[in-house]
All heavy atoms as an XYZ file, in Angstrom:
742
protein
N      89.113    104.932     86.621
C      89.895    103.921     87.302
C      90.618    103.080     86.272
O      90.083    102.786     85.217
C      88.987    103.048     88.150
C      88.507    103.725     89.403
S      87.616    102.631     90.476
C      85.956    102.987     89.945
N      91.825    102.693     86.617
C      92.639    101.869     85.745
C      93.051    100.611     86.489
O      93.455    100.676     87.650
C      93.905    102.617     85.313
C      93.616    103.774     84.400
O      92.499    103.987     83.977
N      94.633    104.536     84.097
N      92.982     99.465     85.810
C      93.468     98.220     86.371
C      94.715     97.822     85.609
O      94.701     97.757     84.382
C      92.398     97.118     86.294
O      91.239     97.549     87.010
C      92.907     95.818     86.893
N      95.812     97.584     86.339
C      97.103     97.294     85.719
C      97.832     96.226     86.514
O      97.590     96.057     87.708
C      97.971     98.548     85.699
C      97.401     99.708     84.936
S      98.511    101.130     85.016
C      97.789    102.002     86.384
N      98.756     95.528     85.843
C      99.686     94.644     86.526
C     100.958     95.455     86.732
O     101.532     95.982     85.779
C      99.971     93.375     85.711
C      98.682     92.578     85.507
C     101.032     92.520     86.413
C      98.828     91.402     84.587
N     101.371     95.566     87.991
C     102.509     96.404     88.353
C     103.458     95.643     89.258
O     103.087     94.642     89.871
C     102.016     97.671     89.067
C     101.037     98.545     88.287
C     100.360     99.540     89.209
C     101.748     99.255     87.159
N     104.679     96.139     89.374
C     105.681     95.564     90.264
C     105.888     96.518     91.438
O     105.982     97.728     91.257
C     106.995     95.385     89.511
C     108.095     94.728     90.324
C     109.366     94.511     89.531
N     109.174     94.000     88.196
C     108.929     92.721     87.856
N     108.844     91.826     88.816
N     108.780     92.355     86.615
N     105.948     95.967     92.643
C     106.200     96.769     93.836
C     107.678     97.162     93.859
O     108.555     96.303     93.852
C     105.848     95.994     95.125
C     106.184     96.813     96.364
C     104.370     95.601     95.121
N     107.950     98.454     93.844
C     109.327     98.960     93.930
C     109.690     99.292     95.369
O     110.802     99.048     95.798
C     109.503    100.206     93.044
C     109.341     99.942     91.568
C     110.385     98.990     91.034
C     111.710     99.676     90.899
N     112.753     98.820     90.347
N     108.746     99.877     96.109
C     108.973    100.223     97.513
C     107.659    100.093     98.267
O     106.596    100.361     97.731
C     109.495    101.648     97.663
C     110.887    101.852     97.129
C     111.380    103.254     97.401
C     112.759    103.424     96.792
N     113.263    104.773     96.957
N     107.787     99.719     99.522
C     106.622     99.617    100.401
C     106.943    100.384    101.672
O     107.867    100.021    102.406
C     106.315     98.156    100.702
S     104.927     97.923    101.822
N     106.205    101.441    101.907
C     106.428    102.248    103.104
C     105.807    101.621    104.335
O     105.076    100.635    104.263
N     106.078    102.202    105.460
C     105.529    101.726    106.730
C     104.062    102.130    106.848
O     103.647    103.172    106.356
C     106.322    102.314    107.886
N     103.297    101.282    107.508
C     101.897    101.607    107.756
C     101.813    102.628    108.880
O     102.517    102.527    109.877
C     101.107    100.362    108.134
C      99.621    100.649    108.270
S      98.681     99.275    108.925
C      99.070     99.407    110.645
N     100.963    103.619    108.681
C     100.702    104.615    109.713
C      99.197    104.700    109.925
O      98.414    104.175    109.133
C     101.234    105.999    109.308
O     100.595    106.408    108.101
C     102.733    105.979    109.096
N      98.803    105.345    110.987
C      97.393    105.626    111.206
C      97.207    107.133    111.197
O      98.052    107.873    111.701
C      96.879    105.038    112.533
O      97.685    105.515    113.594
C      96.925    103.518    112.515
N      96.113    107.567    110.585
C      95.812    108.990    110.493
C      94.397    109.224    111.006
O      93.557    108.331    110.971
C      95.967    109.511    109.040
C      97.414    109.435    108.584
C      95.077    108.743    108.079
N      94.161    110.426    111.475
C      92.819    110.801    111.914
C      91.932    110.958    110.683
O      92.343    111.538    109.678
C      92.859    112.127    112.684
C      93.675    112.069    113.957
C      93.055    111.145    114.984
O      91.854    111.082    115.147
N      93.906    110.402    115.685
N      90.715    110.414    110.743
C      89.794    110.500    109.615
C      88.360    110.569    110.110
O      87.917    109.702    110.868
C      89.954    109.284    108.701
O      88.969    109.300    107.691
N      87.660    111.576    109.665
C      86.243    111.700    110.012
C      85.402    110.683    109.264
O      84.271    110.395    109.641
C      85.756    113.111    109.685
C      86.429    114.190    110.501
C      86.023    115.581    110.062
O      85.137    115.720    109.203
O      86.613    116.539    110.596
N      85.945    110.109    108.194
C      85.194    109.180    107.350
C      85.203    107.748    107.880
O      84.399    106.937    107.468
C      85.747    109.197    105.924
C      85.558    110.527    105.242
C      86.108    110.507    103.840
C      85.946    111.863    103.182
N      86.471    111.870    101.823
N      86.125    107.422    108.799
C      86.182    106.055    109.318
C      85.315    105.932    110.569
O      85.025    106.921    111.245
C      87.620    105.647    109.620
O      88.092    106.348    110.736
N      84.932    104.700    110.874
C      84.033    104.458    111.998
C      84.644    104.862    113.345
O      83.975    105.445    114.176
C      83.657    102.973    112.048
C      82.746    102.542    110.933
C      82.395    101.064    111.031
O      82.591    100.462    112.100
O      81.916    100.534    110.027
N      85.907    104.529    113.560
C      86.515    104.799    114.854
C      87.397    106.049    114.870
O      88.114    106.291    115.830
C      87.315    103.580    115.339
C      88.405    103.189    114.373
O      88.564    103.798    113.326
N      89.158    102.164    114.727
N      87.370    106.823    113.787
C      88.104    108.081    113.753
C      89.549    107.986    113.317
O      90.226    108.994    113.195
N      90.066    106.757    113.095
C      91.428    106.585    112.591
C      91.393    105.672    111.367
O      90.503    104.840    111.214
C      92.393    105.994    113.648
C      92.641    106.959    114.771
C      91.899    104.677    114.162
N      92.371    105.857    110.503
C      92.426    105.108    109.253
C      93.867    104.661    109.020
O      94.804    105.439    109.199
C      91.974    106.024    108.103
C      91.886    105.439    106.710
C      90.807    104.360    106.644
C      91.566    106.543    105.710
N      94.039    103.391    108.637
C      95.365    102.886    108.285
C      95.749    103.415    106.914
O      94.914    103.507    106.008
C      95.373    101.359    108.242
C      95.116    100.747    109.591
O      95.517    101.297    110.606
N      94.445     99.624    109.610
N      97.038    103.734    106.750
C      97.517    104.314    105.497
C      98.928    103.816    105.224
O      99.735    103.702    106.139
C      97.504    105.838    105.610
C      97.947    106.582    104.385
C      97.827    108.080    104.615
C      98.315    108.849    103.420
N      98.210    110.289    103.605
N      99.212    103.480    103.967
C     100.542    103.033    103.552
C     100.814    103.581    102.159
O      99.933    103.590    101.301
C     100.620    101.519    103.546
C     101.997    100.973    103.202
C     102.011     99.459    103.068
N     101.601     98.754    104.251
C     102.414     98.283    105.194
N     103.708     98.476    105.098
N     101.938     97.612    106.219
N     102.046    104.016    101.912
C     102.436    104.511    100.597
C     103.313    103.468     99.917
O     104.236    102.921    100.535
C     103.205    105.834    100.725
O     102.360    106.789    101.384
C     103.591    106.379     99.365
N     102.987    103.185     98.650
C     103.746    102.228     97.851
C     104.220    102.912     96.582
O     103.565    103.833     96.091
C     102.860    101.047     97.444
C     102.245    100.247     98.563
C     100.796     99.951     98.265
C     103.003     98.960     98.726
N     105.340    102.439     96.045
C     105.771    102.846     94.714
C     105.586    101.630     93.828
O     106.184    100.574     94.083
C     107.235    103.327     94.693
C     107.657    103.671     93.272
C     107.426    104.520     95.616
N     104.726    101.764     92.824
C     104.426    100.682     91.891
C     104.900    101.080     90.508
O     104.726    102.226     90.088
C     102.918    100.398     91.866
C     102.270    100.055     93.212
C     100.772     99.858     93.033
C     102.911     98.825     93.830
N     105.506    100.118     89.780
C     106.059    100.410     88.462
C     105.458     99.473     87.423
O     105.262     98.283     87.686
C     107.577    100.241     88.484
C     108.255    100.621     87.184
C     109.759    100.483     87.265
O     110.282     99.560     87.866
N     110.457    101.422     86.653
N     105.194    100.037     86.241
C     104.703     99.231     85.134
C     105.764     98.221     84.739
O     106.957     98.430     84.952
C     104.337    100.119     83.948
C     103.129    100.994     84.220
C     102.731    101.860     83.040
O     103.346    101.753     81.956
O     101.791    102.641     83.201
N     105.330     97.115     84.151
C     106.248     96.064     83.735
C     107.028     96.488     82.503
O     106.554     97.280     81.701
C     105.487     94.770     83.452
C     104.696     94.198     84.633
C     104.004     92.918     84.215
C     105.584     93.972     85.831
N     108.210     95.941     82.359
C     109.080     96.275     81.242
C     110.473     96.518     81.780
O     110.951     95.773     82.630
N     111.104     97.578     81.338
C     112.451     97.910     81.792
C     112.440     98.727     83.063
O     111.395     99.064     83.616
N     113.655     99.096     83.503
C     113.757     99.837     84.758
C     113.325    101.294     84.623
O     113.221    101.998     85.614
C     115.173     99.754     85.325
C     116.246    100.402     84.496
C     117.586    100.242     85.181
C     118.670    100.955     84.399
N     119.966    100.859     85.068
N     113.056    101.756     83.403
C     112.633    103.142     83.191
C     111.143    103.268     82.876
O     110.693    104.305     82.415
C     113.471    103.776     82.071
C     114.939    103.806     82.411
C     115.827    102.986     81.749
C     115.420    104.621     83.431
C     117.182    102.992     82.079
C     116.765    104.638     83.768
C     117.636    103.818     83.083
O     118.965    103.830     83.416
N     110.371    102.218     83.142
C     108.927    102.282     82.923
C     108.289    103.241     83.926
O     108.877    103.553     84.965
C     108.305    100.885     83.057
C     108.791     99.894     82.025
C     108.465    100.289     80.598
O     107.397    100.879     80.363
O     109.297    100.008     79.718
N     107.072    103.695     83.609
C     106.366    104.633     84.481
C     106.141    104.031     85.865
O     105.850    102.843     86.001
C     105.014    105.018     83.879
C     105.147    105.879     82.643
O     106.218    106.493     82.457
O     104.185    105.942     81.862
N     106.277    104.882     86.877
C     106.042    104.496     88.268
C     104.974    105.402     88.860
O     104.784    106.531     88.420
C     107.319    104.628     89.097
O     108.287    103.729     88.670
N     104.307    104.900     89.883
C     103.242    105.643     90.550
C     103.448    105.560     92.054
O     103.749    104.497     92.586
C     101.865    105.048     90.212
C     101.622    104.927     88.739
C     101.892    103.735     88.066
C     101.149    106.004     88.008
C     101.676    103.624     86.702
C     100.934    105.895     86.641
C     101.201    104.703     85.998
O     101.003    104.588     84.648
N     103.307    106.678     92.738
C     103.281    106.688     94.195
C     101.817    106.531     94.571
O     100.983    107.381     94.265
C     103.860    108.002     94.760
C     103.744    108.020     96.276
C     105.306    108.162     94.323
N     101.505    105.413     95.209
C     100.122    104.998     95.441
C      99.846    104.959     96.933
O     100.681    104.492     97.720
C      99.886    103.601     94.822
C      98.496    103.093     95.113
C     100.138    103.633     93.321
N      98.678    105.416     97.328
C      98.245    105.349     98.719
C      97.266    104.197     98.883
O      96.266    104.118     98.159
C      97.570    106.662     99.143
O      98.495    107.738     98.951
C      97.138    106.613    100.592
N      97.574    103.296     99.816
C      96.664    102.216    100.190
C      96.033    102.596    101.524
O      96.735    103.026    102.449
C      97.414    100.896    100.306
N      94.723    102.454    101.615
C      93.992    102.853    102.820
C      93.261    101.664    103.424
O      92.965    100.688    102.739
C      92.980    103.952    102.475
C      93.552    105.235    101.889
C      92.428    106.131    101.376
C      94.399    105.967    102.914
N      92.963    101.767    104.711
C      92.158    100.747    105.387
C      92.862     99.407    105.458
O      94.041     99.320    105.774
N      92.118     98.327    105.130
C      92.668     96.980    105.207
C      93.820     96.764    104.232
O      94.730     95.990    104.519
C      91.573     95.946    104.952
C      90.582     95.872    106.088
O      90.900     96.230    107.221
N      89.379     95.428    105.801
N      93.802     97.426    103.068
C      94.906     97.286    102.116
C      96.218     97.775    102.718
O      97.286     97.271    102.394
C      94.632     98.070    100.834
C      93.648     97.473     99.848
C      93.480     98.400     98.645
C      94.089     96.103     99.394
N      96.141     98.745    103.604
C      97.345     99.302    104.217
C      97.966     98.361    105.241
O      99.136     98.511    105.581
C      97.020    100.643    104.874
N      97.220     97.384    105.712
C      97.751     96.455    106.715
C      98.603     95.354    106.089
O      99.301     94.643    106.798
C      96.614     95.804    107.526
O      95.802     95.026    106.646
C      95.771     96.858    108.232
N      98.573     95.227    104.770
C      99.317     94.176    104.074
C     100.736     94.655    103.793
O     100.937     95.752    103.278
C      98.612     93.797    102.759
C      97.191     93.328    103.035
C      99.409     92.730    102.009
C      96.335     93.180    101.790
N     101.702     93.812    104.133
C     103.111     94.102    103.839
C     103.404     93.594    102.431
O     103.197     92.432    102.123
C     104.012     93.402    104.855
C     105.456     93.781    104.749
C     105.763     95.180    105.236
O     105.093     95.658    106.167
O     106.666     95.803    104.670
N     103.870     94.478    101.569
C     104.151     94.134    100.174
C     105.654     94.018     99.997
O     106.400     94.902    100.405
C     103.576     95.205     99.244
C     102.116     95.447     99.476
C     101.577     96.395    100.294
C     101.024     94.739     98.923
N     100.207     96.305    100.269
C      99.847     95.302     99.438
C     100.924     93.675     98.031
C      98.578     94.840     99.088
C      99.664     93.219     97.688
C      98.509     93.785     98.211
N     106.108     92.948     99.359
C     107.538     92.723     99.159
C     108.012     93.419     97.886
O     107.293     93.436     96.875
C     107.819     91.226     99.062
N     109.219     93.970     97.931
C     109.794     94.582     96.738
C     109.949     93.518     95.659
O     110.354     92.396     95.932
C     111.150     95.206     97.063
C     111.035     96.462     97.885
C     112.374     97.156     98.095
O     113.302     96.936     97.298
O     112.468     97.913     99.069
N     109.588     93.883     94.428
C     109.665     92.967     93.298
C     108.409     92.145     93.094
O     108.259     91.493     92.064
N     107.496     92.159     94.052
C     106.266     91.385     93.964
C     105.344     91.962     92.890
O     105.242     93.179     92.742
C     105.574     91.431     95.331
C     104.385     90.561     95.475
C     103.957     90.481     96.932
O     104.096     91.468     97.676
O     103.470     89.414     97.310
N     104.689     91.091     92.134
C     103.727     91.535     91.137
C     102.353     91.646     91.772
O     101.948     90.790     92.559
C     103.667     90.552     89.958
C     104.914     90.441     89.105
C     104.693     89.422     87.994
C     105.318     91.782     88.528
N     101.642     92.721     91.423
C     100.288     92.933     91.930
C      99.383     93.378     90.787
O      99.837     93.983     89.818
C     100.245     94.003     93.050
C     101.012     93.554     94.264
C     100.751     95.339     92.565
N      98.121     93.010     90.901
C      97.097     93.576     90.035
C      96.492     94.721     90.826
O      96.013     94.530     91.944
C      96.018     92.536     89.662
C      94.922     93.179     88.824
C      96.643     91.357     88.934
N      96.576     95.913     90.271
C      96.151     97.108     91.002
C      95.027     97.806     90.268
O      95.113     98.045     89.066
C      97.331     98.059     91.161
N      93.966     98.121     90.991
C      92.896     98.964     90.477
C      93.117    100.325     91.126
O      92.980    100.473     92.336
C      91.531     98.390     90.850
C      90.410     99.209     90.287
O      90.187    100.324     90.723
N      89.712     98.654     89.324
N      93.525    101.295     90.298
C      93.928    102.604     90.803
C      92.926    103.682     90.413
O      92.368    103.657     89.320
C      95.303    102.983     90.250
C      96.436    101.994     90.515
C      97.717    102.478     89.857
C      96.641    101.775     91.997
N      92.748    104.631     91.320
C      91.885    105.789     91.068
C      92.778    107.027     91.088
O      93.509    107.265     92.050
C      90.814    105.885     92.153
C      89.891    107.067     92.008
C      88.897    107.087     93.112
N      89.631    106.838     94.378
C      89.105    106.976     95.569
N      87.871    107.315     95.713
N      89.828    106.748     96.646
N      92.719    107.804     90.024
C      93.496    109.028     89.906
C      92.562    110.206     90.161
O      91.512    110.313     89.534
C      94.104    109.142     88.503
C      95.078    108.046     88.188
C      94.641    106.812     87.718
C      96.435    108.239     88.371
C      95.537    105.798     87.431
C      97.339    107.239     88.085
C      96.888    106.010     87.609
N      92.945    111.089     91.084
C      92.102    112.245     91.382
C      92.980    113.451     91.670
O      94.127    113.315     92.081
C      91.171    111.956     92.558
C      91.866    111.655     93.866
C      90.891    111.211     94.938
O      89.885    110.572     94.664
N      91.194    111.550     96.174
N      92.430    114.624     91.437
C      93.158    115.857     91.727
C      92.412    116.625     92.806
O      91.208    116.469     92.988
C      93.307    116.747     90.479
O      92.006    117.050     89.971
C      94.121    116.062     89.407
N      93.162    117.440     93.522
C      92.570    118.304     94.549
C      93.367    119.592     94.576
O      94.538    119.634     94.198
C      92.567    117.623     95.907
C      93.937    117.256     96.402
C      93.885    116.476     97.709
N      95.166    115.893     98.002
C      96.166    116.518     98.596
N      96.026    117.769     98.994
N      97.313    115.911     98.820
N      92.701    120.644     95.016
C      93.358    121.943     95.112
C      93.556    122.288     96.577
O      92.664    122.076     97.414
C      92.517    123.015     94.433
C      93.220    124.344     94.355
C      92.436    125.381     93.584
O      91.596    125.009     92.761
O      92.666    126.574     93.828
N      94.742    122.802     96.898
C      95.056    123.204     98.262
C      95.956    124.429     98.186
O      97.013    124.403     97.558
C      95.761    122.052     99.003
C      96.105    122.374    100.435
C      95.116    122.409    101.415
C      97.406    122.651    100.799
C      95.428    122.696    102.728
C      97.730    122.954    102.112
C      96.736    122.973    103.071
O      97.041    123.270    104.368
N      95.514    125.510     98.816
C      96.271    126.775     98.829
C      96.689    127.229     97.432
O      97.812    127.650     97.206
C      97.510    126.662     99.721
C      97.171    126.673    101.193
O      96.096    127.105    101.594
N      98.077    126.186    102.013
N      95.783    127.093     96.491
C      96.039    127.560     95.134
C      96.869    126.632     94.275
O      97.157    126.938     93.122
N      97.291    125.485     94.813
C      98.051    124.519     94.038
C      97.205    123.275     93.802
O      96.371    122.925     94.632
C      99.341    124.126     94.747
C     100.330    125.260     94.884
C     101.617    124.797     95.542
O     101.589    123.992     96.462
N     102.733    125.323     95.070
N      97.449    122.612     92.673
C      96.710    121.405     92.335
C      97.620    120.201     92.534
O      98.771    120.194     92.100
C      96.206    121.455     90.876
C      95.484    120.174     90.511
C      95.292    122.654     90.672
N      97.103    119.185     93.229
C      97.849    117.962     93.526
C      97.103    116.768     92.960
O      95.882    116.756     92.923
C      97.996    117.774     95.039
C      98.770    118.867     95.703
C      98.124    119.985     96.203
C     100.140    118.777     95.815
C      98.829    120.996     96.818
C     100.870    119.786     96.433
C     100.216    120.904     96.933
N      97.849    115.754     92.517
C      97.235    114.516     92.056
C      97.458    113.435     93.097
O      98.578    113.259     93.589
C      97.806    114.045     90.726
C      97.245    112.690     90.320
S      97.696    112.176     88.676
C      96.469    113.070     87.768
N      96.397    112.732     93.437
C      96.467    111.599     94.346
C      96.190    110.333     93.546
O      95.307    110.311     92.687
C      95.413    111.719     95.451
C      95.659    112.909     96.357
O      96.831    113.180     96.662
O      94.673    113.553     96.753
N      96.939    109.287     93.832
C      96.700    107.970     93.242
C      96.333    107.052     94.401
O      97.146    106.805     95.294
C      97.937    107.441     92.491
C      97.619    106.101     91.839
C      98.417    108.446     91.451
N      95.093    106.585     94.396
C      94.559    105.767     95.474
C      94.349    104.343     94.963
O      93.797    104.148     93.874
C      93.200    106.319     95.979
C      93.306    107.800     96.332
C      92.666    105.492     97.143
C      94.207    108.119     97.475
N      94.780    103.357     95.739
C      94.552    101.957     95.389
C      93.159    101.556     95.862
O      92.897    101.527     97.063
C      95.609    101.072     96.030
N      92.270    101.280     94.918
C      90.956    100.749     95.276
C      91.062     99.278     95.633
O      90.358     98.784     96.504
C      89.970    100.911     94.125
C      89.555    102.339     93.910
O      89.579    103.141     94.837
N      89.208    102.677     92.701
N      91.959     98.586     94.917
C      92.157     97.159     95.149
C      93.582     96.789     94.752
O      94.086     97.260     93.738
C      91.150     96.349     94.336
C      91.144     94.894     94.629
C      90.009     94.142     93.933
O      89.311     94.746     93.111
O      89.872     92.957     94.229
N      94.219     95.951     95.563
C      95.530     95.391     95.247
C      95.458     93.900     95.504
O      95.063     93.473     96.593
C      96.629     95.994     96.136
C      97.001     97.448     95.916
C      97.982     97.895     96.996
C      97.607     97.648     94.552
N      95.826     93.117     94.495
C      95.788     91.655     94.636
C      97.168     91.127     94.312
O      97.718     91.418     93.243
C      94.731     91.029     93.690
C      94.719     89.520     93.825
C      93.345     91.611     93.971
N      97.744     90.361     95.237
C      99.052     89.761     95.020
C      98.975     88.717     93.921
O      97.933     88.100     93.710
C      99.560     89.099     96.299
C      99.886     90.069     97.402
C     100.459     89.350     98.586
C     100.792     90.332     99.683
N     101.480     89.687    100.803
N     100.110     88.504     93.253
C     100.194     87.450     92.249
C      99.774     86.136     92.903
O     100.202     85.816     93.990
C     101.623     87.358     91.738
C     101.818     86.316     90.676
C     103.260     86.222     90.249
O     104.157     86.353     91.097
O     103.488     86.013     89.063
N      98.895     85.434     92.273
C      98.368     84.200     92.854
C      97.011     84.411     93.488
O      96.424     83.484     94.011
N      96.505     85.647     93.477
C      95.153     85.918     93.932
C      94.978     86.234     95.392
O      93.874     86.423     95.851
N      96.062     86.298     96.188
C      95.917     86.631     97.611
C      95.937     88.138     97.790
O      96.688     88.832     97.143
C      97.072     86.030     98.413
C      97.129     84.556     98.378
C      98.257     84.069     99.244
N      99.313     85.046     99.311
C     100.594     84.802     99.197
N     100.994     83.603     98.979
N     101.493     85.756     99.287
N      95.115     88.640     98.697
C      95.097     90.080     98.990
C      95.954     90.384    100.157
O      96.184     89.624    101.017
C      93.681     90.540     99.294
C      92.857     90.541     98.058
C      91.535     91.136     98.321
N      90.815     90.981     97.064
C      89.617     91.329     96.855
N      88.926     91.856     97.797
N      89.050     91.173     95.706
């Protein structure tokens, strides 16, 4: 897991997905694009926020402290990397 200060570049719409792991069978999900601080060509990450984190609307340009988990999975012979937000905290300490 990595903890970084990042800037929100894009905030997607919240959706709900079916999940056997959640109590009621559905899970909130939102995709964000977060970029490292510096210039406009710094590294960016497409991050998935799940559960309560997905219910928060993030503004473009907003700074966040992000604790990210990087994981890989194999599907149909191809390997994919997922970046999951374990924690996102808005500048000023609000979640």
